[in-house]
C-alpha positions in Angstrom: 24.4 1.7 -11.0 21.3 1.9 -13.1 20.5 5.3 -14.7 16.7 4.9 -14.1 16.9 4.1 -10.4 16.2 7.6 -9.2 13.0 7.9 -11.2 11.7 4.6 -9.7 12.6 5.8 -6.2 10.8 9.1 -6.8 7.7 7.3 -7.9 7.6 5.1 -4.8 8.2 8.2 -2.6 5.4 10.1 -4.3 3.0 7.3 -3.9 3.6 7.4 -0.1 2.8 11.1 -0.1 -0.6 10.4 -1.7 -1.6 7.8 0.9 -0.3 9.6 4.0 -1.8 13.0 3.1 -5.3 11.5 3.3 -4.6 9.3 6.4 -2.9 12.0 8.5 -5.7 14.6 7.8 -8.6 12.1 7.9 -9.8 13.4 11.2 -10.0 16.9 9.6 -11.9 15.5 6.6 -14.3 13.8 9.0 -14.8 17.0 11.0 -15.3 19.1 7.9 -18.0 16.8 6.7 -19.5 15.9 10.2 -19.2 12.1 9.7 -19.4 9.1 12.1 -17.1 6.2 12.0 -19.4 4.2 9.9 -19.9 7.1 7.5 -16.1 7.5 7.2 -16.0 3.8 6.4 -18.6 4.2 3.7 -16.8 7.2 2.3 -13.5 5.3 2.1 -15.4 2.6 0.2 -15.5 5.1 -2.7 -11.7 5.0 -2.9 -11.9 1.2 -2.5 -14.2 0.9 -5.5 -11.9 3.0 -7.7 -8.8 1.3 -6.5 -10.2 -2.3 -6.9 -11.5 -1.5 -10.4 -8.1 -0.2 -11.3 -5.9 -2.9 -9.8 -8.2 -5.6 -11.3 -7.4 -4.3 -14.7 -3.8 -3.3 -14.0 -2.3 -6.5 -15.6 -3.9 -5.6 -18.9 -3.1 -2.0 -18.5 0.6 -2.5 -17.8 1.0 -5.2 -20.5 -0.7 -3.0 -23.0 0.6 0.5 -22.2 3.9 -0.4 -20.5 4.7 0.4 -16.9 6.2 3.8 -17.7 3.0 5.2 -19.2 0.8 3.5 -16.6 2.8 5.1 -13.8 2.5 8.6 -15.4 -1.2 8.3 -16.1 -2.0 6.8 -12.7 0.0 9.5 -10.8 -1.8 12.2 -12.7 -5.2 10.8 -12.0 -4.4 10.2 -8.3 -3.1 13.7 -7.9 -6.2 15.3 -9.4 -8.3 13.2 -7.1 -6.3 14.2 -4.0 -6.7 17.9 -4.8 -10.4 17.5 -5.4 -10.8 15.7 -2.0 -9.5 18.8 -0.2 -11.5 21.2 -2.3 -14.8 19.2 -2.0 -14.5 18.5 1.8 -13.2 21.9 3.0 -14.4 24.2 0.3 -17.8 22.8 -0.6 -18.6 20.5 2.4 -20.0 18.0 -0.1 -20.0 14.3 0.8 -20.9 13.1 -2.7 -18.2 15.1 -4.4 -15.6 14.0 -1.8 -16.6 10.4 -2.4 -16.2 10.9 -6.2 -12.8 12.5 -5.6 -11.7 9.6 -3.4 -12.7 7.2 -6.2 -10.6 9.1 -8.6 -7.6 9.0 -6.3 -8.0 5.3 -5.8 -8.4 4.7 -9.6 -5.0 6.3 -10.3 -3.1 5.0 -7.3 -3.8 1.3 -7.7 -2.6 0.9 -11.3 0.3 3.2 -10.6 1.4 1.0 -7.7 1.2 -2.2 -9.7 3.3 -0.6 -12.5 5.8 0.6 -9.9 6.2 -3.0 -8.6 6.9 -4.3 -12.1 9.5 -1.5 -12.5 11.0 -2.4 -9.1 11.2 -6.1 -9.9 13.0 -5.3 -13.2 15.4 -3.1 -11.2 16.0 -5.8 -8.7 16.9 -8.4 -11.4 19.2 -5.9 -13.1 21.1 -5.2 -9.9 21.0 -8.9 -8.9 20.3 -8.2 -5.3 17.2 -7.7 -3.1 16.3 -4.1 -3.3 12.5 -4.4 -3.3 12.2 -3.7 0.4 14.3 -0.6 0.0 12.1 0.6 -2.8 9.1 0.1 -0.6 11.1 1.9 2.1 11.1 5.0 -0.1 7.3 4.6 -0.3 7.4 4.6 3.5 9.7 7.6 3.6 7.0 9.3 1.6 4.4 8.3 4.1 6.6 9.6 7.0 7.0 13.0 5.2 3.3 13.1 4.4 2.4 12.2 8.0 4.7 14.9 9.3 3.2 17.5 7.0 -0.3 16.3 8.1 0.6 16.6 11.8 1.9 20.1 11.1 -1.1 21.0 9.0 -3.4 19.9 11.8 -1.5 21.7 14.5 -1.4 24.9 12.5 -5.1 24.5 11.4 -4.2 24.7 7.7 -7.1 24.2 5.5 -7.2 20.7 3.9 -8.1 22.3 0.6 -4.8 24.1 0.5 -2.9 21.2 2.0 -4.1 18.6 -0.4 -3.7 20.9 -3.4 -0.1 21.6 -2.6 0.7 17.9 -2.1 -0.9 17.1 -5.4 1.4 19.5 -7.2 4.4 18.0 -5.5 3.4 14.4 -6.4 2.9 15.3 -10.1 6.2 17.1 -10.2 8.1 14.1 -8.7 6.6 11.5 -11.1 6.9 13.6 -14.3 10.4 14.5 -13.4 11.4 10.9 -12.7 9.6 9.5 -15.7 12.5 10.3 -18.1 14.7 7.7 -16.3 12.1 4.8 -16.0 13.1 1.3 -17.2 12.8 0.8 -21.0 9.5 -0.7 -21.9 10.8 -3.7 -23.8 12.6 -5.1 -20.8 9.5 -5.0 -18.7 6.8 -6.1 -21.1 8.5 -8.2 -23.7 7.0 -11.6 -22.8 6.4 -13.3 -26.1 2.9 -14.3 -25.0 -0.5 -12.6 -25.4 -1.7 -10.4 -22.6 -4.8 -12.5 -22.1 -3.1 -15.8 -21.9 -0.5 -14.5 -19.4 -3.1 -13.2 -17.0 -5.4 -16.3 -17.4 -2.4 -18.6 -16.6 -1.5 -16.5 -13.6 -5.0 -16.8 -12.1 -4.7 -20.6 -12.3 -1.3 -20.9 -10.5 -1.7 -22.3 -7.0 1.5 -20.5 -5.7 0.4 -17.2 -7.1 -3.0 -17.5 -5.5 -1.4 -18.5 -2.1 0.9 -15.4 -2.3 -2.2 -13.3 -2.9 -3.9 -14.8 0.2 -0.7 -14.2 2.3 -0.7 -10.5 1.1 -4.4 -10.3 1.8 -3.9 -10.9 5.5 -0.9 -8.6 6.0 -2.3 -5.9 3.7 -5.3 -5.7 5.9 -3.1 -5.3 8.9 -1.2 -2.5 7.1 -4.4 -0.9 5.7 -6.2 -1.0 9.0 -3.4 0.9 10.7 -3.1 3.3 7.8 -6.7 4.2 7.8 -7.7 3.9 11.4 -4.7 4.5 13.7 -5.1 8.3 13.8 -8.8 8.0 14.6 -8.3 5.1 17.1 -5.8 7.3 19.1 -8.1 10.3 18.9 -11.3 8.5 19.8 -10.4 5.2 21.4 -7.7 6.7 23.7 -9.3 10.2 23.9 -6.3 12.0 22.3 -6.2 15.1 20.2 -6.1 14.9 16.4 -2.4 16.0 16.5 -1.6 12.9 18.7 -3.4 10.7 16.2 -1.3 12.1 13.3 1.9 11.6 15.4 0.9 8.0 16.1 0.5 7.3 12.4 3.9 8.9 11.9 5.4 6.4 14.4 3.8 3.5 12.6 5.1 4.5 9.1 8.5 5.4 10.6 8.9 1.8 12.0 7.9 0.5 8.5 10.5 2.7 6.9 13.3 1.4 9.1 12.4 -2.2 8.5 12.2 -1.7 4.8 15.5 0.1 4.5 17.2 -2.7 6.4 15.1 -5.4 4.8 17.3 -6.3 1.9 20.2 -7.3 4.1 17.9 -9.2 6.5 16.4 -11.1 3.6 19.8 -12.0 2.2 20.8 -13.4 5.5 17.7 -15.2 6.8 15.6 -15.8 3.7 12.0 -14.9 2.8 10.2 -17.6 4.7 11.7 -17.0 8.1 11.5 -13.2 7.7 7.8 -13.5 6.7 7.0 -15.6 9.8 8.8 -13.3 12.2 7.1 -10.3 10.5 3.6 -11.8 11.0 4.3 -12.6 14.7 5.5 -9.0 15.3 2.4 -7.6 13.5 0.1 -9.7 15.6 1.8 -8.7 18.9 1.7 -5.0 18.0 -1.9 -5.1 16.9 -3.1 -6.8 20.1 -1.0 -4.6 22.4 -2.4 -1.5 20.6 -6.0 -2.7 21.1 -5.6 -3.8 24.7 -2.8 -1.6 26.0 -3.5 0.5 29.1 -2.2 3.9 27.9 -1.3 6.1 24.9 2.4 5.5 25.6 1.9 1.7 25.4 -0.1 2.2 22.2 2.8 4.1 20.7 5.2 1.3 21.5 2.7 -1.2 20.0 2.7 0.8 16.8 6.4 0.2 16.5 5.9 -3.6 16.6 2.9 -3.3 14.3 4.8 -1.3 11.7 7.9 -3.5 11.8 5.7 -6.5 11.3 3.8 -5.4 8.2 6.8 -3.7 6.6 8.3 -6.5 4.6 5.3 -8.6 3.7 4.3 -6.8 0.5 7.8 -6.4 -1.0 8.6 -10.1 -0.2 5.4 -11.2 -2.0 6.1 -8.9 -5.0 9.6 -10.4 -5.3 8.3 -13.9 -5.0 5.7 -13.2 -7.7 8.4 -11.8 -10.0 10.7 -14.9 -9.8 10.1 -15.4 -13.5 10.7 -12.0 -15.2 8.7 -13.0 -18.3 5.5 -13.4 -16.2 6.2 -10.7 -13.6 3.5 -8.2 -14.7 0.7 -10.8 -14.8 1.7 -12.4 -11.4 2.2 -9.1 -9.7 -1.2 -8.0 -11.0 -2.9 -11.2 -9.6 -1.2 -10.9 -6.2 -1.9 -7.2 -6.0 -5.5 -7.7 -6.9 -6.1 -10.2 -4.1 -4.1 -8.2 -1.6 -5.7 -4.9 -2.4 -9.1 -6.6 -1.8 -8.2 -6.5 1.9 -6.0 -3.5 1.9 -8.7 -1.4 0.3 -11.9 -3.1 1.3 -11.1 -4.2 4.8 -10.5 -0.8 6.5 -13.9 0.7 5.3 -15.7 -2.5 6.5 -13.9 -2.1 9.9 -15.5 1.3 10.2 -19.0 -0.3 9.9 -18.0 -2.9 12.5 -16.6 -0.2 14.7 -20.1 1.4 15.0 -21.3 -1.8 16.7 -18.4 -3.1 18.8 -16.0 0.0 19.0 -13.1 0.9 16.9 -10.4 -0.8 19.0 -12.3 -4.1 19.2 -12.9 -4.0 15.4 -9.2 -3.7 14.8 -8.6 -6.8 17.0 -10.4 -8.9 14.4 -7.6 -8.3 11.9 -5.4 -10.7 14.0 -7.2 -13.7 12.5 -5.9 -13.0 9.0 -2.4 -12.2 10.3 -2.3 -15.8 11.6 -3.3 -17.0 8.2 -0.4 -15.1 6.6 2.0 -16.7 9.2 0.8 -20.2 8.1 1.2 -19.4 4.4 4.7 -17.9 4.7 6.3 -21.0 3.0 4.9 -19.9 -0.4 7.4 -17.1 -0.6 10.3 -19.5 -0.9 12.3 -18.9 -4.2 11.5 -21.2 -7.1 13.0 -21.8 -10.5 11.3 -20.5 -13.6 9.8 -23.8 -14.6 8.6 -24.6 -11.1 6.7 -21.4 -11.0 4.8 -22.2 -14.2 1.6 -24.2 -14.5 2.3 -27.8 -15.2 0.8 -27.6 -18.7 3.4 -25.0 -19.6 6.5 -26.7 -18.4 9.0 -27.8 -20.9 9.5 -31.6 -21.2 
């Protein structure tokens, strides 16, 4: 086994804690600031702005600094932002400061996640088997743990200031502790090409762009659930905040199970079939959640929804990394396109929810899930030369 595997696993787990801490306590943040759905959406756009700026530059950052230093820097910035979210919302009741803190959290998280995927792809190639779903599974384990902590914090009425501060310390400790065993930089970044030419070439590759569009649809389905499931159960179904946190926990638990089993499933059935079945499951779960008659049915729908979106991102990251020499650039391009929906879509859904209702707004995500189903063939494995632009193929 690889000596650096535990550090990579810790980084994925810690990233899940960051995401789920905010999502599980989002109703408490809303209540502390006295916000409407639309205002919550606008507030989340602050995190979107920081995240999209970061992920757009992540290719340059990873190729320049290396994935190890990018992960450490990103985790530090994200943890600081998370602690400030709790302090500014609960302690100061300041909407502008909370927005600034969310932007800081997004700025750190996005580049950290891209660097983690580059590390994960290198680990997958070294082991010569599909372990990217399992790595993302540890991210989901982190979201499950974070959701459970959020549900407990809501039930016990623990201040989000204390809650977010403690989780930030845990995240920093995990990443700094694991950083000593990250993959050596030369293996990840030694491409033999200039950073600028690698990224420019990646943005011109049809397959890479199609992978980005595929991720865009499924990332919106995942992000919509991550940001709005707790509130949809609380407001759309008239449940308590604790029930909303439990619902989110069910969703991420389903994702975790699928990701932990995903490597074996992919080895047996292949990327394309698994991607299409995943999209169908996500669509069924989404529609059942929106139009189901009861909270119990909604909880069942969250299982289908979570199972459906679980493997799309790791499959796309593996597909983008088929050529290890161009993995960082391609992962950056696919992530940038995908994060556009993952980060920008959910806040916009909040604005739409003010006009047609939150559950109806969630239903619109189904259109992009169908798009991802249609584009699933782009995930098929390709040879190194086939993945390159025509001008760069060897004679």
